[in-house]
DOVONU-446816 format. One line per 8 residues: number of its first residue (from 1); their letters; for each residue x, y, z of C-alpha. Coordinates in nm, 3 decimals. Example, Ala and Ser with C-alpha at 12.3 -4.5 7.8 and 13.67 -1.06 7.14 Angstrom:
BEGIN
1 = as = 1.230:-0.450:0.780 | 1.367:-0.106:0.714
//
This chain:
BEGIN
1 = mngndhln = 9.517:13.834:8.294 | 9.345:13.904:7.965 | 9.139:13.673:7.749 | 9.425:13.597:7.512 | 9.636:13.463:7.793 | 9.358:13.226:7.883 | 9.363:13.082:7.536 | 9.705:12.944:7.619
9 = vissqqep = 9.639:12.766:7.943 | 9.454:12.473:8.072 | 9.207:12.527:8.352 | 9.359:12.490:8.696 | 9.091:12.235:8.768 | 9.286:12.020:8.524 | 9.598:12.085:8.731 | 9.912:12.268:8.617
17 = llvadsts = 9.947:12.078:8.295 | 10.110:12.114:7.963 | 10.022:12.448:7.811 | 9.898:12.487:7.457 | 10.040:12.721:7.196 | 9.783:12.981:7.096 | 9.873:12.983:6.729 | 9.810:12.613:6.682
25 = rgddldrg = 9.556:12.537:6.952 | 9.352:12.853:6.986 | 9.079:12.732:6.752 | 9.026:12.424:6.965 | 8.939:12.618:7.279 | 8.619:12.772:7.398 | 8.586:13.025:7.673 | 8.354:13.027:7.970
33 = elgngdga = 8.327:13.293:8.236 | 8.493:13.226:8.567 | 8.218:13.426:8.726 | 8.447:13.645:8.931 | 8.336:13.962:8.766 | 8.673:14.060:8.623 | 8.615:13.923:8.278 | 8.880:13.656:8.310
41 = gdvrsapg = 8.799:13.356:8.096 | 8.817:12.992:8.187 | 8.972:12.758:7.936 | 8.813:12.427:7.853 | 8.950:12.186:7.604 | 8.755:12.026:7.330 | 8.772:11.655:7.403 | 9.063:11.496:7.232
49 = klgnesas = 9.211:11.828:7.123 | 9.386:11.991:7.413 | 9.658:11.825:7.612 | 9.749:11.558:7.356 | 10.116:11.644:7.390 | 10.337:11.369:7.521 | 10.369:11.363:7.897 | 10.708:11.503:7.995
57 = lfiwmltf = 10.989:11.285:8.125 | 10.968:11.475:8.453 | 10.603:11.370:8.497 | 10.692:11.005:8.438 | 10.974:11.029:8.691 | 10.736:11.179:8.947 | 10.479:10.909:8.876 | 10.743:10.640:8.923
65 = sagisgll = 10.865:10.791:9.249 | 10.514:10.836:9.388 | 10.419:10.491:9.261 | 10.650:10.327:9.514 | 10.368:10.389:9.762 | 10.150:10.177:9.535 | 10.417:9.909:9.536 | 10.408:9.910:9.917
73 = fgydtgvi = 10.028:9.904:9.910 | 10.032:9.596:9.688 | 10.313:9.422:9.871 | 10.163:9.462:10.217 | 9.817:9.350:10.106 | 9.956:9.059:9.902 | 10.222:8.924:10.135 | 9.973:8.841:10.410
81 = satlvsig = 9.833:8.559:10.193 | 10.159:8.362:10.202 | 10.231:8.472:10.558 | 9.909:8.322:10.692 | 9.995:7.976:10.558 | 10.361:7.998:10.667 | 10.338:8.119:11.026 | 10.247:7.780:11.168
89 = tglsdrtl = 10.286:7.817:11.547 | 10.518:8.118:11.521 | 10.275:8.349:11.699 | 10.160:8.282:12.057 | 10.287:7.924:12.021 | 9.971:7.794:11.856 | 9.816:7.744:11.514 | 9.613:8.038:11.390
97 = tsldksii = 9.236:7.998:11.383 | 9.005:8.144:11.118 | 8.921:8.425:11.362 | 9.292:8.497:11.421 | 9.350:8.521:11.046 | 9.048:8.743:10.996 | 9.159:8.985:11.269 | 9.520:8.998:11.148
105 = tsctslfa = 9.398:9.067:10.796 | 9.111:9.306:10.864 | 9.294:9.531:11.113 | 9.496:9.667:10.821 | 9.178:9.774:10.644 | 9.027:9.912:10.965 | 9.317:10.149:11.029 | 9.330:10.247:10.662
113 = llvspsas = 8.963:10.338:10.701 | 9.031:10.546:11.013 | 9.330:10.731:10.867 | 9.202:10.819:10.516 | 8.968:11.109:10.614 | 9.221:11.267:10.851 | 9.495:11.228:10.589 | 9.286:11.438:10.351
121 = vladslgr = 9.282:11.723:10.603 | 9.658:11.691:10.655 | 9.714:11.691:10.280 | 9.544:12.030:10.261 | 9.724:12.179:10.562 | 10.072:12.022:10.535 | 10.093:11.931:10.168 | 10.071:11.612:9.962
129 = krvilaad = 10.443:11.540:9.984 | 10.458:11.541:10.365 | 10.168:11.298:10.390 | 10.355:11.058:10.159 | 10.662:11.094:10.385 | 10.457:11.021:10.697 | 10.316:10.710:10.527 | 10.669:10.589:10.450
137 = vlfvvgal = 10.769:10.620:10.815 | 10.465:10.415:10.915 | 10.545:10.152:10.649 | 10.894:10.106:10.794 | 10.779:10.090:11.157 | 10.493:9.854:11.080 | 10.711:9.616:10.878 | 10.973:9.593:11.152
145 = iqalstti = 10.713:9.530:11.425 | 10.561:9.248:11.219 | 10.901:9.089:11.157 | 10.983:9.091:11.529 | 10.639:8.978:11.650 | 10.614:8.679:11.882 | 10.244:8.713:11.970 | 9.924:8.756:11.773
153 = famvigrs = 9.865:9.089:11.950 | 10.202:9.227:11.835 | 10.130:9.112:11.480 | 9.796:9.293:11.490 | 9.974:9.611:11.607 | 10.222:9.589:11.317 | 9.949:9.523:11.063 | 9.747:9.815:11.203
161 = ivgaavga = 10.039:10.056:11.161 | 10.086:9.935:10.804 | 9.713:9.988:10.755 | 9.747:10.350:10.862 | 10.028:10.391:10.607 | 9.826:10.226:10.329 | 9.524:10.442:10.410 | 9.723:10.763:10.378
169 = asfvvply = 9.918:10.656:10.069 | 9.618:10.513:9.883 | 9.443:10.850:9.910 | 9.722:11.101:9.859 | 9.926:10.941:9.578 | 9.645:10.935:9.315 | 9.558:11.291:9.418 | 9.921:11.402:9.388
177 = iaelspaa = 9.953:11.246:9.042 | 9.618:11.386:8.925 | 9.718:11.740:9.022 | 10.029:11.717:8.806 | 9.911:11.516:8.503 | 9.802:11.638:8.157 | 9.432:11.568:8.094 | 9.502:11.350:7.792
185 = hrgrlitm = 9.732:11.128:7.999 | 9.577:11.159:8.345 | 9.402:10.822:8.339 | 9.717:10.649:8.219 | 9.939:10.810:8.480 | 9.700:10.733:8.766 | 9.670:10.378:8.634 | 10.049:10.356:8.661
193 = nivfitlg = 9.998:10.372:9.036 | 9.767:10.070:9.005 | 10.035:9.895:8.797 | 10.272:9.946:9.090 | 10.011:9.804:9.327 | 9.970:9.489:9.119 | 10.347:9.465:9.074 | 10.379:9.480:9.452
201 = qviayivg = 10.135:9.192:9.479 | 10.334:8.988:9.228 | 10.655:9.055:9.422 | 10.475:8.961:9.744 | 10.374:8.624:9.604 | 10.720:8.556:9.466 | 10.873:8.643:9.802 | 10.611:8.429:9.975
209 = wvfgsyas = 10.682:8.134:9.749 | 11.062:8.162:9.785 | 11.070:8.207:10.161 | 10.781:7.968:10.218 | 10.954:7.695:10.018 | 11.323:7.742:10.091 | 11.351:7.922:10.425 | 11.280:7.776:10.764
217 = qetgwrwm = 10.922:7.805:10.885 | 11.044:7.991:11.191 | 11.210:8.279:11.002 | 11.070:8.272:10.647 | 10.748:8.455:10.719 | 10.939:8.720:10.917 | 11.145:8.804:10.611 | 10.825:8.823:10.406
225 = vglgalpa = 10.671:9.099:10.617 | 10.999:9.270:10.710 | 11.106:9.333:10.351 | 10.819:9.583:10.322 | 11.042:9.838:10.496 | 11.290:9.849:10.204 | 11.081:10.025:9.933 | 10.955:10.275:10.192
233 = avqmvlll = 11.311:10.368:10.282 | 11.393:10.415:9.912 | 11.094:10.645:9.863 | 11.191:10.854:10.166 | 11.515:10.934:9.985 | 11.340:11.008:9.655 | 11.101:11.245:9.832 | 11.394:11.481:9.882
241 = fmpesprw = 11.389:11.542:9.505 | 11.012:11.541:9.448 | 10.824:11.874:9.427 | 10.505:11.964:9.605 | 10.177:11.998:9.414 | 10.176:12.343:9.246 | 9.815:12.398:9.348 | 9.899:12.340:9.714
249 = lvkagrsg = 10.203:12.568:9.685 | 9.990:12.850:9.548 | 9.736:12.798:9.824 | 10.018:12.816:10.080 | 10.141:13.145:9.933 | 10.449:12.996:9.766 | 10.379:13.095:9.408 | 10.747:13.121:9.317
257 = eakaviqk = 10.802:12.753:9.393 | 10.479:12.664:9.213 | 10.603:12.842:8.900 | 10.924:12.639:8.900 | 10.727:12.313:8.930 | 10.492:12.413:8.647 | 10.794:12.485:8.427 | 10.935:12.136:8.492
265 = vsggnqlg = 10.600:11.960:8.454 | 10.539:12.138:8.123 | 10.868:12.013:7.986 | 11.043:12.345:8.024 | 11.196:12.508:7.718 | 11.235:12.166:7.557 | 10.867:12.181:7.459 | 10.880:12.549:7.369
273 = tssrlvda = 10.711:12.655:7.688 | 10.758:13.030:7.722 | 10.776:13.217:8.048 | 10.455:13.398:7.952 | 10.261:13.072:7.923 | 10.393:12.943:8.254 | 10.293:13.272:8.416 | 9.946:13.239:8.262
281 = tlktieie = 9.903:12.889:8.403 | 10.015:13.007:8.745 | 9.774:13.300:8.728 | 9.485:13.067:8.650 | 9.563:12.860:8.960 | 9.580:13.175:9.171 | 9.238:13.283:9.043 | 9.088:12.948:9.138
289 = vreeeaar = 9.239:12.961:9.485 | 9.109:13.316:9.540 | 8.761:13.214:9.425 | 8.764:12.919:9.661 | 8.860:13.140:9.955 | 8.604:13.405:9.858 | 8.327:13.145:9.840 | 8.412:13.020:10.188
297 = rlssrrtg = 8.414:13.373:10.331 | 8.074:13.435:10.174 | 7.942:13.111:10.324 | 8.073:13.214:10.667 | 7.898:13.551:10.643 | 7.571:13.389:10.540 | 7.577:13.142:10.828 | 7.716:13.392:11.077
305 = rnspawve = 7.980:13.139:11.184 | 8.355:13.158:11.148 | 8.421:12.786:11.123 | 8.757:12.617:11.062 | 8.850:12.568:10.697 | 8.786:12.193:10.703 | 8.436:12.248:10.843 | 8.358:12.488:10.558
313 = vmrelfav = 8.489:12.233:10.309 | 8.267:11.962:10.457 | 7.968:12.196:10.439 | 8.043:12.271:10.075 | 8.083:11.901:10.000 | 7.737:11.813:10.127 | 7.547:12.136:10.051 | 7.630:12.165:9.678
321 = rrnrrala = 7.441:11.919:9.459 | 7.722:11.838:9.218 | 7.959:11.776:9.510 | 7.708:11.542:9.674 | 7.671:11.354:9.350 | 8.048:11.333:9.304 | 8.079:11.189:9.654 | 7.799:10.939:9.589
329 = iacllqgl = 7.961:10.813:9.268 | 8.311:10.799:9.417 | 8.187:10.609:9.722 | 7.986:10.374:9.500 | 8.290:10.285:9.291 | 8.527:10.256:9.586 | 8.280:10.045:9.785 | 8.208:9.818:9.490
337 = qqlcgfns = 8.579:9.771:9.429 | 8.600:9.590:9.762 | 8.251:9.444:9.813 | 8.294:9.251:9.488 | 8.527:9.030:9.695 | 8.853:9.085:9.512 | 9.074:9.138:9.814 | 8.946:8.817:9.966
345 = lmyfsati = 9.159:8.657:9.694 | 9.456:8.879:9.772 | 9.436:8.804:10.143 | 9.331:8.441:10.132 | 9.426:8.304:9.790 | 9.687:8.069:9.936 | 9.428:7.952:10.189 | 9.176:7.891:9.908
353 = ftlvgfpi = 9.422:7.696:9.695 | 9.529:7.494:9.996 | 9.162:7.417:10.052 | 9.108:7.279:9.701 | 9.422:7.068:9.706 | 9.696:7.250:9.514 | 10.033:7.116:9.636 | 10.211:7.457:9.630
361 = ptltslvv = 9.937:7.711:9.707 | 10.169:8.013:9.721 | 10.294:7.937:9.369 | 9.936:7.898:9.245 | 9.851:8.232:9.404 | 10.132:8.385:9.199 | 9.939:8.293:8.882 | 9.648:8.506:9.004
369 = avtnfaft = 9.878:8.798:9.090 | 10.046:8.783:8.748 | 9.704:8.783:8.580 | 9.613:9.093:8.776 | 9.938:9.265:8.679 | 9.913:9.172:8.309 | 9.557:9.297:8.267 | 9.634:9.615:8.458
377 = lialglid = 9.899:9.682:8.192 | 9.627:9.632:7.930 | 9.409:9.882:8.118 | 9.701:10.125:8.106 | 9.667:10.142:7.729 | 9.286:10.146:7.721 | 9.173:10.373:8.002 | 9.214:10.706:7.819
385 = rvgrrril = 9.110:10.568:7.479 | 8.806:10.360:7.571 | 8.688:10.572:7.863 | 8.614:10.505:8.230 | 8.241:10.432:8.204 | 8.265:10.207:7.901 | 8.554:10.003:8.038 | 8.354:9.932:8.356
393 = lwsipfmi = 8.043:9.829:8.164 | 8.252:9.597:7.950 | 8.456:9.435:8.228 | 8.208:9.376:8.512 | 8.016:9.104:8.318 | 8.341:8.906:8.299 | 8.376:8.940:8.676 | 8.022:8.810:8.726
401 = gglllaay = 8.089:8.518:8.490 | 8.412:8.430:8.670 | 8.243:8.438:9.012 | 7.956:8.216:8.899 | 8.200:7.973:8.739 | 8.399:7.962:9.064 | 8.077:7.893:9.254 | 8.009:7.605:9.014
409 = gfsfvqls = 8.359:7.468:9.067 | 8.326:7.483:9.444 | 8.002:7.284:9.422 | 8.220:6.979:9.352 | 8.441:7.038:9.656 | 8.345:6.845:9.966 | 8.474:7.020:10.279 | 8.579:6.816:10.578
417 = sdstneag = 8.491:6.996:10.901 | 8.651:6.747:11.135 | 9.009:6.783:11.022 | 9.247:7.067:10.953 | 9.577:7.078:10.774 | 9.892:7.252:10.890 | 9.767:7.582:10.750 | 9.479:7.577:10.992
425 = vgtaqpaq = 9.199:7.549:10.735 | 8.952:7.275:10.667 | 9.066:7.011:10.422 | 8.876:6.929:10.106 | 8.814:6.644:9.868 | 8.783:6.809:9.527 | 8.632:6.620:9.237 | 8.850:6.566:8.934
433 = gaafiilv = 8.889:6.894:8.744 | 8.720:7.107:9.011 | 9.046:7.268:9.121 | 9.128:7.357:8.761 | 8.780:7.510:8.707 | 8.823:7.720:9.022 | 9.167:7.843:8.914 | 9.048:7.937:8.563
441 = simiyvag = 8.735:8.106:8.694 | 8.934:8.314:8.941 | 9.171:8.419:8.662 | 8.873:8.532:8.448 | 8.734:8.726:8.743 | 9.071:8.888:8.820 | 9.123:8.983:8.454 | 8.787:9.163:8.445
449 = yaiglgnv = 8.861:9.333:8.774 | 9.208:9.451:8.668 | 9.081:9.615:8.349 | 8.793:9.800:8.514 | 8.715:9.814:8.885 | 9.078:9.771:8.980 | 9.173:10.116:8.850 | 8.870:10.333:8.757
457 = pwmqself = 8.766:10.413:9.118 | 9.105:10.577:9.174 | 9.011:10.836:8.909 | 8.784:10.981:9.180 | 8.957:11.321:9.186 | 8.811:11.388:8.838 | 8.462:11.405:8.988 | 8.521:11.668:9.256
465 = slgvrsvg = 8.544:12.044:9.217 | 8.861:12.217:9.328 | 8.746:12.326:9.674 | 8.638:11.979:9.793 | 8.870:11.754:9.593 | 9.100:11.653:9.877 | 8.834:11.590:10.142 | 8.597:11.423:9.895
473 = sgistatn = 8.871:11.189:9.778 | 8.962:11.112:10.138 | 8.606:11.019:10.233 | 8.558:10.798:9.928 | 8.891:10.628:9.998 | 8.768:10.564:10.351 | 8.465:10.395:10.194 | 8.704:10.168:10.008
481 = wganfvig = 8.880:10.067:10.326 | 8.555:10.029:10.518 | 8.433:9.780:10.259 | 8.778:9.618:10.257 | 8.753:9.574:10.634 | 8.415:9.403:10.598 | 8.548:9.165:10.331 | 8.865:9.080:10.524
489 = ltflllmd = 8.671:9.012:10.843 | 8.386:8.811:10.692 | 8.530:8.610:10.401 | 8.644:8.301:10.592 | 8.336:8.318:10.811 | 8.111:8.332:10.502 | 8.300:8.036:10.356 | 8.218:7.842:10.675
497 = vltptwtf = 7.855:7.955:10.709 | 7.734:7.992:10.349 | 7.980:7.747:10.188 | 8.226:7.865:9.920 | 7.965:7.824:9.645 | 7.714:8.067:9.793 | 7.987:8.307:9.904 | 8.096:8.353:9.543
505 = vlyaiicg = 7.732:8.376:9.428 | 7.684:8.658:9.681 | 7.979:8.848:9.535 | 7.834:8.800:9.185 | 7.501:8.950:9.297 | 7.684:9.252:9.441 | 7.864:9.300:9.109 | 7.532:9.285:8.925
513 = igygliwr = 7.380:9.554:9.148 | 7.690:9.769:9.103 | 7.667:9.731:8.725 | 7.313:9.871:8.727 | 7.410:10.169:8.941 | 7.713:10.251:8.726 | 7.497:10.239:8.411 | 7.254:10.481:8.573
521 = vypetagl = 7.474:10.748:8.739 | 7.839:10.732:8.626 | 7.920:10.977:8.341 | 8.218:10.954:8.109 | 8.508:11.178:8.216 | 8.789:11.065:7.987 | 8.961:11.351:7.801 | 8.792:11.624:8.004
529 = tledaatl = 8.959:11.876:8.229 | 8.886:11.830:8.597 | 8.650:12.128:8.587 | 8.454:11.997:8.290 | 8.424:11.655:8.453 | 8.285:11.808:8.773 | 8.027:12.019:8.585 | 7.879:11.705:8.425
537 = leddnwgv = 7.715:11.629:8.758 | 7.507:11.947:8.746 | 7.281:11.791:8.481 | 6.954:11.631:8.587 | 7.068:11.300:8.439 | 7.402:11.307:8.627 | 7.584:11.380:8.300 | 7.509:11.034:8.162
545 = r = 7.438:11.046:7.788
//
C-alpha cells in the first residue's frame, strides 16, 4: 500500500472506522512511519478533524444490539435491591441476616472478578461475538436458578452464574463497540452501553416496585429475578445478525468477512465509500496484525522461549512502559468507580431507605435510578465534547459533596440495635428532615457519578496499544469487579461498625484521593485515534498537559 492510500484511512488502532476522502481531508492528516521498514505510513487524525462524519445507522444498530448486555448488567445489579427487601422468609425458611445479604450480593461481583481475565483470552481466541453469546447463556441459566431457588445456597449459585455473565459482558461489549466506532463518536457510542446499564437499573426498580407492592411476597421476588432471562434470550437471536469485530476477523485469517463488515460500518456506498478506500482500511489492519505477530516472534527469539500467545501478551503488557501505565490508569479508574461506594446504593438502596423511614423504599430507590439514567444521558452528549479527563475533574467534587451531605443527614438518624423490621435491618428514628437530606444528597452524588465515573472508566480500550488491548481491558475490568466485591461484602458491615455517617465519610475520602491521582496521571484522549491515545503514555508526564 502506498502513501496516498494511507491518506484515506484511519489507523487500525482506531478500529475499522469511517474512511476519509483524500480530496477533502488530505490536508488534515499527518503521516508517521509504521516502523516496519516498507515505507508504509500510519495515518493520524488532527483532533477534531478526522472522523467527524455521522456514525452510520449500522453502527447504531450494532450498539443497540450489543447494549442489551448492558441492560442485563444493570437489571441484575439493580434488581437485587428490591429482592432483598421482598424475600422475607422465602429462602431457607428464615429472615435474611446482614451476612446473608452481603454474601448473596457480593458473590455476583466475585464471579465477575474471576471470569473477566479469562474472558479476555477467550475474546482473542474465539472472537468477541462468541463471548457475548456465552454470557447470554449464563444470564438465562442464572436467572432461572434464582427464580426457582428455595435455599440461600441455591440463590448464591444463581447469583454467581449471573456474576460470571456480567463479568464477561462488562468487558467484551465496550471492547466490541470500541473496535467498530468512529473516533469522533467512540465515547458517545461506548457511553450508550452505560445508558443501557442505567436503563436496566431503572427497569429493575420499576419491576421491584410493581412486584413488591402488588404481587404476593412468596412469588413476587421470583418474578423479579427470573425476568432477567428475557433480554438475554432476545440478544441471542440478534447475535445471529451481528458481525464479528473486523480486527479479530483479520487476525483469524478471514479478511474477506472483515472487508464486508468494514463496508457496512463505513456506511457503504451511501457515504461514497469506494472499494479502494475499504481495501486500504483493511490493508492497514492487516499491517498492524502482522507487526503484532512479528513483535511476538522477536520477543520469543530474544527470550529463547516459545510461549503461548497469551503469555507473550502478558509479558508485553508488563514489560512495555506505556502498556504498564495504561494498565495502571485503567485499574485506577475501574477501582475508583466501585470503591467510591456507588454500587452500595444499587445493591442496598431499598435497605437504606427502609432504614431512614421511607414508607415505600423500592419506589424511593427508583428516584435514584432515574437520576442515574438522566445524568448518563447528559454524559452522552458531553463525553466527546468536554473530554474524559475534564469531565472527571468536574464531576468528582459533586460526588464528594453529596457523600458528605449524606453523612451529615445520617448524623440525625438514631439506629435501634435491639429491633429489626420485616426487611431484616435495624430500625431507625430519623429527625425531621433527615430522610429528605439523605435522599437529596444521594441524588447529588449519583448525578456526579453518572456524568463522570459512571462511564469514563469504560473508555479503557483507548489507553491500550493494539497487541494488549483485550487482555489489558480484561484485567482492568477484573479490578472493577474486585472492588465491587469488596463494597458489596463490606457495606452493611461498615454501616454497623462505623455507623452510616462515617461510612459515607470514608467513601468521600476515597473519592478525594482518586481525584488527586486522576489530576496527576490521566491524560485527555477525546478525539484521538486509539494509537494516538496510547502513545500519550510514552511521555515522562504520562501525557498530561
